[in-house]
C-alpha positions in Angstrom: -78.0 25.0 34.9 -74.8 23.4 36.3 -74.7 21.0 33.3 -75.1 24.0 30.9 -72.3 25.9 32.6 -70.1 22.8 32.5 -70.8 22.3 28.8 -70.0 26.0 28.1 -66.8 25.7 30.0 -65.7 22.7 27.9 -66.6 24.5 24.6 -64.6 27.6 25.6 -61.6 25.4 26.3 -61.9 23.8 22.9 -62.4 20.3 24.4 -65.6 19.7 22.5 -66.2 19.6 18.8 -69.4 20.9 17.2 -70.8 19.4 14.0 -70.1 21.6 10.9 -66.9 23.0 12.4 -63.3 22.0 11.5 -61.8 20.3 14.5 -59.2 22.3 16.3 -56.6 19.6 16.4 -53.6 21.9 16.1 -52.5 20.5 12.8 -51.2 22.9 10.1 -52.9 22.8 6.7 -51.7 23.8 3.3 -54.5 25.2 1.1 -55.0 23.1 -2.0 -55.9 26.1 -4.1 -59.4 24.6 -4.7 -62.2 25.9 -2.4 -64.3 22.7 -2.7 -61.3 20.5 -1.8 -60.3 22.7 1.2 -63.9 22.5 2.4 -64.2 18.7 2.5 -60.7 18.1 3.8 -60.8 20.7 6.6 -58.4 23.2 5.0 -56.4 21.4 2.3 -53.3 19.2 2.6 -52.0 18.3 6.1 -48.5 19.7 6.5 -45.8 17.3 7.7 -48.0 14.3 7.1 -48.9 11.5 4.7 -51.7 11.7 2.1 -53.1 8.8 0.1 -54.8 9.4 -3.3 -56.7 6.3 -4.3 -57.8 5.9 -7.9 -58.0 3.5 -10.9 -55.1 5.2 -12.8 -52.9 7.4 -10.6 -55.2 10.4 -10.7 -54.6 13.4 -8.6 -51.5 15.2 -9.8 -53.6 18.2 -11.0 -55.1 18.5 -7.5 -51.5 18.9 -6.2 -50.4 21.4 -8.8 -51.2 24.6 -6.9 -49.5 23.5 -3.7 -46.5 22.1 -5.5 -46.2 25.5 -7.3 -46.1 27.3 -4.0 -43.7 24.8 -2.4 -41.4 25.0 -5.4 -40.6 28.6 -4.5 -39.0 27.3 -1.2 -35.3 26.3 -1.1 -36.3 22.6 -0.7 -36.9 19.8 -3.2 -40.0 18.3 -4.6 -39.1 14.6 -4.9 -40.9 12.2 -7.1 -40.1 8.6 -6.4 -40.8 6.1 -9.2 -43.4 8.0 -11.2 -45.1 5.8 -13.8 -44.1 8.3 -16.5 -41.4 10.8 -17.1 -42.4 14.3 -15.7 -43.1 16.7 -18.6 -41.2 19.8 -17.6 -43.1 22.3 -19.9 -46.4 21.1 -18.6 -45.3 21.4 -15.0 -43.8 24.9 -15.7 -47.1 25.9 -17.3 -48.8 25.2 -13.9 -46.3 27.4 -12.1 -44.0 24.6 -10.8 -40.3 25.5 -10.7 -38.9 22.4 -12.4 -35.4 23.3 -11.1 -36.7 22.2 -7.7 -37.8 18.8 -8.9 -35.9 15.7 -7.9 -36.8 12.5 -9.7 -35.7 9.2 -8.1 -35.8 5.9 -10.0 -35.3 2.9 -7.8 -34.3 -0.7 -8.8 -37.3 -2.2 -7.1 -40.3 -1.3 -4.8 -38.4 -2.0 -1.6 -35.7 0.4 -2.5 -38.2 3.0 -3.6 -40.0 2.9 -0.2 -36.6 3.2 1.6 -35.7 6.2 -0.6 -39.1 7.9 0.1 -38.7 7.4 3.8 -35.2 9.0 3.8 -36.4 11.9 1.7 -39.4 12.6 3.9 -37.3 12.5 7.1 -34.3 14.5 5.7 -35.8 18.0 6.1 -34.5 18.8 2.6 -37.8 18.2 0.8 -41.1 20.1 1.0 -43.0 17.3 -0.8 -42.3 13.7 -1.7 -44.6 11.9 -4.2 -44.5 8.1 -4.4 -46.2 5.5 -6.6 -45.8 2.2 -4.7 -46.8 -1.1 -6.2 -47.4 -2.6 -2.7 -47.1 -1.2 0.8 -47.8 -2.7 4.2 -49.3 -1.0 7.3 -45.9 -1.0 9.1 -44.2 0.9 6.2 -47.1 3.3 6.0 -46.6 4.1 9.7 -42.9 4.7 9.1 -43.6 7.0 6.2 -46.1 9.0 8.3 -43.6 9.4 11.1 -40.9 10.4 8.6 -43.1 13.1 7.1 -43.7 14.6 10.5 -40.0 14.5 11.4 -39.1 16.2 8.1 -42.1 18.6 8.1 -42.7 17.3 4.6 -45.9 16.6 2.6 -45.9 13.0 1.6 -48.3 11.8 -1.2 -48.9 8.2 -2.2 -50.8 7.4 -5.4 -52.5 4.0 -4.7 -54.8 1.8 -6.7 -58.5 1.0 -6.0 -59.1 -1.8 -3.6 -57.0 -0.5 -0.8 -59.8 1.5 0.8 -60.6 -1.3 3.3 -57.0 -1.5 4.5 -56.0 0.4 7.7 -53.7 3.3 7.1 -51.7 5.7 9.2 -52.1 8.4 6.6 -53.5 11.7 7.9 -55.7 12.1 4.8 -57.1 9.5 2.3 -59.0 10.5 -0.8 -60.7 8.4 -3.5 -60.6 10.0 -6.9 -62.7 9.4 -10.0 -62.9 11.1 -13.3 -65.9 13.3 -13.8 -67.1 15.4 -16.8 -66.6 18.5 -14.8 -63.3 17.6 -13.2 -62.4 15.1 -10.5 -64.9 13.6 -8.1 -63.2 13.5 -4.7 -64.4 11.5 -1.7 -62.9 11.7 1.8 -62.1 8.2 3.0 -60.2 9.4 6.1 -59.4 12.7 7.6 -57.3 13.5 10.6 -59.3 15.0 13.4 -62.5 14.9 11.4 -64.9 12.4 9.7 -65.0 10.6 6.4 -67.6 10.8 3.7 -67.2 14.4 2.4 -67.5 14.5 -1.3 -67.1 17.2 -4.0 -66.3 17.6 -7.7 -63.2 19.7 -8.1 -62.8 21.5 -11.5 -59.5 20.2 -12.7 -58.2 17.5 -15.0 -56.8 14.1 -13.8 
């Protein structure tokens, strides 16, 4: 009985996690706008944190469209650092994104792009920073994660396949693959939770 009372006391204080529940880690989440994605990530995108989207061809922008549309109504910028293509304003506007809040940064090289992303994340002037780095080390990932927290900014890195085995400070890592019904999303890492959740999200790449 004493052991049961002790266990009950720990559960009431939120010091134990029960399988099937989202961990109460105190982190704020931004709904993705997709029920299946929110379910496997524990609520959507982690606010003030770094996210990695791993795929063969920079997939994932459509997953971000609903949250970018909401964030674009705020008086802060949506910064895109070195996107592999020029953002198509009519397509973004069709998804509800206020293109007037979009800031595109084109760097001279990868090192400058990483530096720019870190400053933007930390500045407090951006609600989201998207980055397509060619290469990035663990020390720089840590700096970006810390900067995202300092600026209360959602940071998103689009990364190629093959990085899954590397350590990362990102709060959330997802692997994306094209699927006939949308995008197949697998959780590689989730802050305060577990990896391995998988779902097909009905959206384009």
